[in-house]
VEXROZA-85599 format. One record per residue (C-alpha): residue in one letter; x, y, z. Coordinates in steps of 0.5 Angstrom, whole numbers. Example, Ala and Ser with C-alpha at 12.3 -4.5 7.8 and 13.67 -1.06 7.14 Angstrom:
! VEXROZA-85599
+------+-------+-------+-------+
| rest |    c1 |    c2 |    c3 |
+------+-------+-------+-------+
|    A |    25 |    -9 |    16 |
|    S |    27 |    -2 |    14 |
+------+-------+-------+-------+
***
This chain:
! VEXROZA-85599
+------+-------+-------+-------+
| rest |    c1 |    c2 |    c3 |
+------+-------+-------+-------+
|    M |   129 |   174 |   147 |
|    S |   128 |   176 |   154 |
|    T |   124 |   183 |   156 |
|    D |   124 |   181 |   164 |
|    R |   129 |   186 |   167 |
|    T |   128 |   184 |   174 |
|    G |   132 |   181 |   179 |
|    A |   139 |   183 |   181 |
|    A |   142 |   188 |   177 |
|    T |   149 |   187 |   173 |
|    V |   153 |   194 |   175 |
|    V |   158 |   195 |   169 |
|    L |   163 |   200 |   170 |
|    S |   167 |   205 |   166 |
|    P |   172 |   209 |   169 |
|    P |   171 |   216 |   169 |
|    P |   175 |   220 |   164 |
|    T |   179 |   226 |   167 |
|    P |   178 |   232 |   163 |
|    N |   185 |   234 |   162 |
|    G |   183 |   234 |   155 |
|    P |   179 |   231 |   150 |
|    L |   178 |   223 |   149 |
|    H |   183 |   219 |   144 |
|    L |   181 |   213 |   140 |
|    G |   186 |   210 |   145 |
|    H |   180 |   211 |   149 |
|    L |   174 |   208 |   146 |
|    A |   178 |   202 |   143 |
|    G |   179 |   201 |   150 |
|    P |   174 |   201 |   156 |
|    Y |   168 |   205 |   153 |
|    L |   167 |   202 |   146 |
|    A |   168 |   195 |   149 |
|    A |   163 |   197 |   156 |
|    D |   158 |   199 |   150 |
|    L |   158 |   193 |   147 |
|    A |   158 |   189 |   153 |
|    V |   152 |   193 |   156 |
|    R |   148 |   193 |   149 |
|    A |   149 |   186 |   148 |
|    A |   146 |   184 |   156 |
|    N |   140 |   188 |   153 |
|    R |   139 |   184 |   147 |
|    R |   139 |   178 |   152 |
|    G |   134 |   182 |   156 |
|    D |   138 |   182 |   162 |
|    R |   138 |   188 |   169 |
|    V |   144 |   192 |   167 |
|    L |   147 |   199 |   169 |
|    A |   152 |   202 |   165 |
|    L |   155 |   207 |   170 |
|    C |   161 |   212 |   168 |
|    G |   162 |   221 |   169 |
|    L |   167 |   225 |   169 |
|    D |   174 |   225 |   174 |
|    D |   174 |   232 |   175 |
|    H |   178 |   231 |   181 |
|    Q |   185 |   228 |   178 |
|    N |   190 |   233 |   179 |
|    Y |   192 |   232 |   172 |
|    V |   186 |   237 |   171 |
|    L |   189 |   243 |   175 |
|    A |   196 |   241 |   172 |
|    Q |   194 |   242 |   164 |
|    A |   190 |   249 |   167 |
|    R |   196 |   251 |   169 |
|    R |   201 |   249 |   162 |
|    E |   195 |   253 |   159 |
|    G |   194 |   259 |   163 |
|    L |   187 |   257 |   163 |
|    P |   182 |   258 |   170 |
|    V |   181 |   250 |   171 |
|    D |   174 |   251 |   171 |
|    E |   174 |   253 |   163 |
|    L |   179 |   248 |   161 |
|    R |   175 |   243 |   165 |
|    E |   169 |   244 |   162 |
|    R |   171 |   245 |   155 |
|    N |   174 |   238 |   155 |
|    A |   167 |   235 |   159 |
|    E |   164 |   238 |   152 |
|    L |   167 |   234 |   148 |
|    I |   167 |   228 |   152 |
|    R |   160 |   228 |   153 |
|    G |   160 |   229 |   145 |
|    V |   164 |   224 |   143 |
|    F |   160 |   219 |   147 |
|    K |   153 |   221 |   144 |
|    R |   157 |   221 |   137 |
|    A |   159 |   214 |   138 |
|    G |   153 |   211 |   140 |
|    I |   156 |   210 |   147 |
|    A |   150 |   211 |   152 |
|    H |   150 |   211 |   160 |
|    D |   145 |   209 |   165 |
|    G |   149 |   214 |   170 |
|    F |   154 |   219 |   169 |
|    T |   156 |   223 |   175 |
|    E |   161 |   230 |   175 |
|    P |   163 |   231 |   181 |
|    L |   164 |   238 |   180 |
|    V |   157 |   240 |   180 |
|    D |   153 |   234 |   184 |
|    A |   153 |   237 |   191 |
|    G |   150 |   231 |   193 |
|    Y |   156 |   227 |   190 |
|    R |   161 |   231 |   193 |
|    A |   157 |   231 |   200 |
|    A |   156 |   223 |   200 |
|    V |   163 |   222 |   199 |
|    V |   165 |   226 |   205 |
|    E |   160 |   223 |   210 |
|    F |   161 |   216 |   207 |
|    L |   170 |   217 |   209 |
|    E |   168 |   221 |   215 |
|    E |   163 |   215 |   217 |
|    L |   170 |   210 |   216 |
|    V |   174 |   214 |   220 |
|    L |   169 |   213 |   226 |
|    S |   168 |   205 |   225 |
|    G |   176 |   204 |   225 |
|    A |   175 |   202 |   218 |
|    L |   179 |   208 |   216 |
|    P |   184 |   209 |   220 |
|    V |   188 |   216 |   221 |
|    E |   195 |   215 |   222 |
|    E |   201 |   218 |   220 |
|    W |   205 |   216 |   214 |
|    H |   212 |   219 |   210 |
|    T |   212 |   223 |   203 |
|    P |   218 |   227 |   199 |
|    V |   216 |   233 |   198 |
|    C |   218 |   239 |   194 |
|    P |   222 |   244 |   196 |
|    N |   219 |   250 |   193 |
|    C |   212 |   248 |   192 |
|    P |   206 |   248 |   197 |
|    G |   203 |   241 |   199 |
|    I |   206 |   234 |   198 |
|    L |   206 |   230 |   191 |
|    H |   202 |   225 |   189 |
|    H |   199 |   223 |   182 |
|    A |   201 |   228 |   177 |
|    Y |   205 |   232 |   181 |
|    V |   210 |   228 |   182 |
|    T |   215 |   223 |   178 |
|    G |   220 |   218 |   179 |
|    D |   222 |   211 |   177 |
|    C |   217 |   206 |   178 |
|    P |   220 |   201 |   184 |
|    Q |   218 |   194 |   180 |
|    C |   219 |   195 |   173 |
|    G |   224 |   201 |   173 |
|    A |   220 |   205 |   168 |
|    V |   219 |   213 |   169 |
|    S |   211 |   213 |   172 |
|    S |   207 |   218 |   176 |
|    G |   204 |   218 |   183 |
|    G |   199 |   212 |   182 |
|    T |   200 |   207 |   179 |
|    C |   206 |   205 |   173 |
|    E |   204 |   204 |   167 |
|    G |   209 |   200 |   165 |
|    C |   207 |   195 |   170 |
|    A |   200 |   197 |   173 |
|    G |   204 |   197 |   179 |
|    Y |   202 |   201 |   185 |
|    T |   207 |   207 |   186 |
|    P |   205 |   212 |   191 |
|    A |   210 |   218 |   191 |
|    S |   214 |   215 |   197 |
|    A |   216 |   209 |   193 |
|    L |   219 |   212 |   187 |
|    G |   226 |   212 |   185 |
|    R |   229 |   219 |   183 |
|    P |   222 |   223 |   185 |
|    H |   222 |   230 |   182 |
|    C |   216 |   235 |   182 |
|    T |   214 |   236 |   176 |
|    R |   211 |   243 |   177 |
|    C |   218 |   245 |   177 |
|    G |   222 |   240 |   176 |
|    S |   226 |   240 |   183 |
|    P |   228 |   233 |   186 |
|    A |   224 |   232 |   192 |
|    T |   229 |   231 |   197 |
|    A |   226 |   233 |   203 |
|    R |   221 |   228 |   207 |
|    R |   214 |   230 |   210 |
|    T |   210 |   226 |   216 |
|    V |   203 |   227 |   214 |
|    R |   197 |   225 |   219 |
|    G |   191 |   222 |   215 |
|    P |   185 |   217 |   214 |
|    V |   189 |   211 |   210 |
|    L |   186 |   204 |   208 |
|    R |   190 |   198 |   210 |
|    L |   189 |   193 |   205 |
|    E |   193 |   187 |   209 |
|    D |   187 |   189 |   214 |
|    H |   182 |   186 |   208 |
|    R |   187 |   180 |   204 |
|    A |   182 |   174 |   205 |
|    A |   176 |   179 |   202 |
|    L |   181 |   180 |   197 |
|    E |   183 |   173 |   196 |
|    E |   176 |   170 |   196 |
|    A |   174 |   176 |   190 |
|    W |   180 |   175 |   186 |
|    L |   178 |   166 |   186 |
|    N |   172 |   168 |   184 |
|    A |   172 |   173 |   179 |
|    G |   174 |   173 |   172 |
|    L |   180 |   176 |   172 |
|    A |   184 |   176 |   165 |
|    P |   192 |   172 |   166 |
|    R |   195 |   179 |   166 |
|    V |   191 |   181 |   172 |
|    R |   191 |   176 |   175 |
|    R |   199 |   175 |   175 |
|    I |   198 |   182 |   178 |
|    A |   194 |   179 |   183 |
|    A |   199 |   175 |   185 |
|    Q |   204 |   180 |   186 |
|    L |   201 |   183 |   191 |
|    L |   199 |   177 |   195 |
|    R |   207 |   176 |   195 |
|    Q |   209 |   182 |   200 |
|    P |   204 |   185 |   204 |
|    L |   198 |   189 |   201 |
|    P |   199 |   197 |   201 |
|    V |   197 |   202 |   205 |
|    V |   193 |   208 |   202 |
|    P |   192 |   214 |   204 |
|    F |   185 |   217 |   203 |
|    S |   187 |   224 |   204 |
|    Y |   192 |   229 |   202 |
|    P |   194 |   236 |   204 |
|    T |   194 |   239 |   197 |
|    D |   190 |   243 |   192 |
|    W |   185 |   240 |   188 |
|    G |   179 |   236 |   190 |
|    I |   174 |   234 |   195 |
|    E |   175 |   239 |   202 |
|    L |   175 |   234 |   207 |
|    P |   173 |   239 |   213 |
|    S |   175 |   235 |   218 |
|    I |   182 |   235 |   217 |
|    P |   184 |   243 |   214 |
|    G |   188 |   243 |   209 |
|    H |   187 |   236 |   207 |
|    R |   183 |   234 |   200 |
|    V |   179 |   227 |   198 |
|    D |   184 |   223 |   195 |
|    V |   181 |   222 |   187 |
|    W |   182 |   214 |   188 |
|    G |   178 |   213 |   195 |
|    E |   173 |   218 |   192 |
|    M |   172 |   215 |   186 |
|    G |   171 |   208 |   191 |
|    L |   166 |   212 |   195 |
|    G |   162 |   215 |   189 |
|    Y |   161 |   208 |   187 |
|    L |   158 |   206 |   194 |
|    Y |   154 |   212 |   193 |
|    T |   152 |   212 |   186 |
|    I |   151 |   205 |   185 |
|    G |   146 |   205 |   192 |
|    Q |   142 |   211 |   188 |
|    R |   141 |   209 |   182 |
|    L |   138 |   202 |   185 |
|    A |   134 |   206 |   191 |
|    P |   133 |   213 |   188 |
|    G |   133 |   218 |   194 |
|    T |   136 |   213 |   200 |
|    R |   140 |   217 |   205 |
|    G |   145 |   215 |   209 |
|    M |   151 |   210 |   208 |
|    A |   147 |   204 |   211 |
|    G |   141 |   206 |   206 |
|    H |   145 |   206 |   201 |
|    L |   149 |   198 |   203 |
|    D |   142 |   195 |   203 |
|    A |   141 |   198 |   197 |
|    W |   147 |   195 |   194 |
|    R |   143 |   188 |   196 |
|    D |   141 |   189 |   189 |
|    V |   147 |   188 |   186 |
|    D |   148 |   181 |   183 |
|    A |   155 |   183 |   180 |
|    V |   160 |   189 |   179 |
|    W |   164 |   188 |   172 |
|    A |   169 |   194 |   170 |
|    F |   172 |   196 |   163 |
|    L |   178 |   199 |   164 |
|    G |   186 |   199 |   162 |
|    L |   191 |   196 |   165 |
|    D |   194 |   202 |   168 |
|    N |   188 |   203 |   173 |
|    A |   188 |   195 |   175 |
|    F |   190 |   196 |   182 |
|    Y |   184 |   201 |   184 |
|    Y |   179 |   196 |   181 |
|    L |   182 |   190 |   182 |
|    A |   184 |   191 |   190 |
|    L |   183 |   199 |   192 |
|    F |   175 |   199 |   191 |
|    P |   175 |   190 |   193 |
|    A |   178 |   192 |   199 |
|    L |   175 |   200 |   201 |
|    F |   167 |   195 |   200 |
|    A |   169 |   189 |   204 |
|    A |   171 |   196 |   209 |
|    A |   164 |   198 |   209 |
|    G |   161 |   190 |   209 |
|    L |   160 |   189 |   202 |
|    P |   160 |   181 |   201 |
|    A |   167 |   179 |   196 |
|    R |   162 |   176 |   191 |
|    V |   161 |   183 |   189 |
|    L |   167 |   183 |   184 |
|    G |   164 |   180 |   178 |
|    G |   171 |   181 |   174 |
|    L |   175 |   186 |   170 |
|    V |   175 |   186 |   162 |
|    V |   182 |   189 |   161 |
|    N |   185 |   192 |   155 |
|    E |   193 |   194 |   153 |
|    F |   195 |   200 |   150 |
|    Y |   193 |   202 |   143 |
|    R |   199 |   205 |   140 |
|    L |   200 |   211 |   135 |
|    E |   206 |   210 |   131 |
|    G |   209 |   205 |   136 |
|    A |   208 |   210 |   142 |
|    K |   202 |   210 |   146 |
|    F |   197 |   214 |   146 |
|    S |   197 |   219 |   151 |
|    T |   193 |   226 |   153 |
|    S |   198 |   229 |   158 |
|    R |   203 |   228 |   152 |
|    R |   198 |   230 |   146 |
|    H |   200 |   224 |   143 |
|    A |   193 |   222 |   140 |
|    V |   188 |   222 |   134 |
|    W |   183 |   225 |   138 |
|    A |   176 |   222 |   137 |
|    H |   172 |   229 |   136 |
|    E |   176 |   230 |   130 |
|    F |   176 |   222 |   127 |
|    L |   169 |   223 |   128 |
|    D |   168 |   229 |   125 |
|    E |   170 |   226 |   118 |
|    E |   168 |   219 |   119 |
|    D |   162 |   214 |   119 |
|    P |   161 |   213 |   127 |
|    R |   159 |   205 |   125 |
|    L |   165 |   204 |   121 |
|    V |   169 |   206 |   128 |
|    R |   166 |   202 |   132 |
|    A |   166 |   196 |   128 |
|    F |   173 |   198 |   126 |
|    L |   176 |   200 |   134 |
|    S |   172 |   193 |   136 |
|    W |   176 |   189 |   130 |
|    D |   183 |   193 |   133 |
|    R |   182 |   191 |   139 |
|    P |   188 |   192 |   144 |
|    A |   187 |   186 |   148 |
|    P |   190 |   181 |   150 |
|    Q |   196 |   185 |   146 |
|    P |   197 |   192 |   145 |
|    A |   195 |   194 |   138 |
|    N |   198 |   199 |   134 |
|    F |   193 |   204 |   130 |
|    T |   194 |   207 |   123 |
|    L |   190 |   211 |   118 |
|    E |   192 |   207 |   112 |
|    R |   190 |   200 |   116 |
|    Y |   183 |   204 |   117 |
|    R |   182 |   205 |   110 |
|    A |   184 |   199 |   108 |
|    L |   179 |   194 |   113 |
|    T |   174 |   200 |   112 |
|    G |   174 |   200 |   105 |
|    A |   174 |   193 |   104 |
|    W |   167 |   192 |   109 |
|    T |   163 |   197 |   104 |
|    G |   167 |   196 |    98 |
|    G |   159 |   194 |    95 |
|    S |   160 |   186 |    94 |
|    A |   154 |   182 |    97 |
|    A |   157 |   179 |   104 |
|    A |   154 |   172 |   106 |
|    A |   151 |   173 |   113 |
|    P |   154 |   169 |   118 |
|    D |   153 |   162 |   119 |
|    E |   149 |   159 |   126 |
|    A |   157 |   157 |   129 |
|    E |   160 |   164 |   128 |
|    L |   153 |   167 |   131 |
|    A |   154 |   163 |   137 |
|    R |   161 |   165 |   137 |
|    A |   159 |   172 |   137 |
|    E |   154 |   172 |   143 |
|    A |   159 |   168 |   147 |
|    A |   164 |   174 |   146 |
|    L |   160 |   179 |   147 |
|    S |   158 |   176 |   154 |
|    L |   161 |   179 |   160 |
|    E |   165 |   172 |   162 |
|    Q |   168 |   172 |   155 |
|    F |   168 |   178 |   152 |
|    D |   173 |   179 |   146 |
|    A |   170 |   185 |   142 |
|    A |   175 |   183 |   136 |
|    L |   172 |   176 |   136 |
|    A |   166 |   178 |   135 |
|    A |   167 |   184 |   130 |
|    R |   171 |   177 |   126 |
|    C |   165 |   173 |   126 |
|    L |   160 |   178 |   124 |
|    L |   165 |   182 |   119 |
|    G |   169 |   176 |   116 |
|    G |   165 |   177 |   110 |
|    G |   163 |   185 |   110 |
|    L |   157 |   189 |   112 |
|    P |   152 |   185 |   110 |
|    A |   148 |   188 |   103 |
|    A |   143 |   194 |   104 |
|    G |   136 |   190 |   104 |
|    A |   138 |   184 |   106 |
|    P |   132 |   178 |   107 |
|    A |   130 |   178 |   115 |
|    G |   128 |   172 |   119 |
|    G |   133 |   167 |   122 |
|    A |   140 |   167 |   122 |
|    A |   140 |   174 |   118 |
|    T |   135 |   177 |   124 |
|    A |   141 |   175 |   130 |
|    A |   146 |   177 |   126 |
|    G |   143 |   183 |   124 |
|    E |   142 |   185 |   132 |
|    L |   149 |   183 |   133 |
|    L |   152 |   187 |   128 |
|    D |   147 |   194 |   132 |
|    V |   151 |   192 |   138 |
|    L |   157 |   192 |   135 |
|    T |   156 |   199 |   129 |
|    G |   151 |   202 |   134 |
|    G |   145 |   202 |   129 |
|    A |   140 |   200 |   132 |
|    A |   136 |   204 |   137 |
|    E |   138 |   203 |   144 |
|    V |   134 |   197 |   148 |
|    P |   130 |   200 |   153 |
|    R |   133 |   199 |   161 |
+------+-------+-------+-------+
***
């Protein structure tokens, strides 16, 4: 195994979880465990890889949940942040960088600095746009504050993206929009003036990125759908009550997804060139990026497929920087998707209180909801993990199965379920099995799967 970690870095992103609630098993079975498997496998190969995550502090779902629970928002956020950090630690999911915007003043300052620099350059022009508003509540309807019908598939959607089809669904596009704070129909409209990202201006860069990136068929269909019509104009600030304040426009705060894209420019630049300053310095540090890969749920595909690559192009990064997206479908519980906001979930911290984290990782890899949705049941979990630990000695995978597992843990061919089946088809290896040859490789790959080995230094 190579230990040369020089050369350009592969950046592996997993979306920062929103601390409006704890993590559930759907989160683990989706992007978080998968990204950890890919990073561990890359480290085992000796690749230079950076795993980045954090907390999505400025989603207004956090403030909305605090209001529902009658708690100060900082109290609710910290309670859930502690649970999220604890789950990652107990599940053996490690990150090279973990950004918490509410407590990172440097991050917040950089987001505002970069946004205002892009406004001055014309990359984020200040324009007027129209949106429905609530007759009773202040600010405008966006993200958690609005619900309506997706214009593409008709499913009920919040403002942002549709969970049914992954389409972009700002409040202005929703049918029958309603305010979620008071329930009123949003019959009035308001003109807002602020910075926007015109994705159509970056069509050529997006086409180039999508042509060369590793994308699953479902994601390529989303890209094709986007290209059939003018690409959307995405606001980068709102007159609202939660998020990073934008001093140049009183009352406005940075849109949380715009913040996230600008935040990636900052955090990746800082990891590669600690202490660098200014947008130019951060973009220069990005020259050391070979490719960015993101692990995410399908409902976030628009942002990682279109918004962030367009923003990176607007900032001056080459289209080739998008390595690919590894996307999962929904993990279901009793037939309905796991949902933090609807409190339909098996909470990861509670499950890990009772279960062996190695078995949880192995089962969720085996049962990963990709390329199709999957349905968690405790009965299946008990039956499968019981079979793995039944006490009979298991034959080590042969060379062909090990090669299949190795390939299935690569970014380009990632398939956690296939890797799990190759490595666990005969059960867990017997304790004290002799090392050497295929047995050693099998043990190393099994440790990638279960998190059982000490982390390879990064």
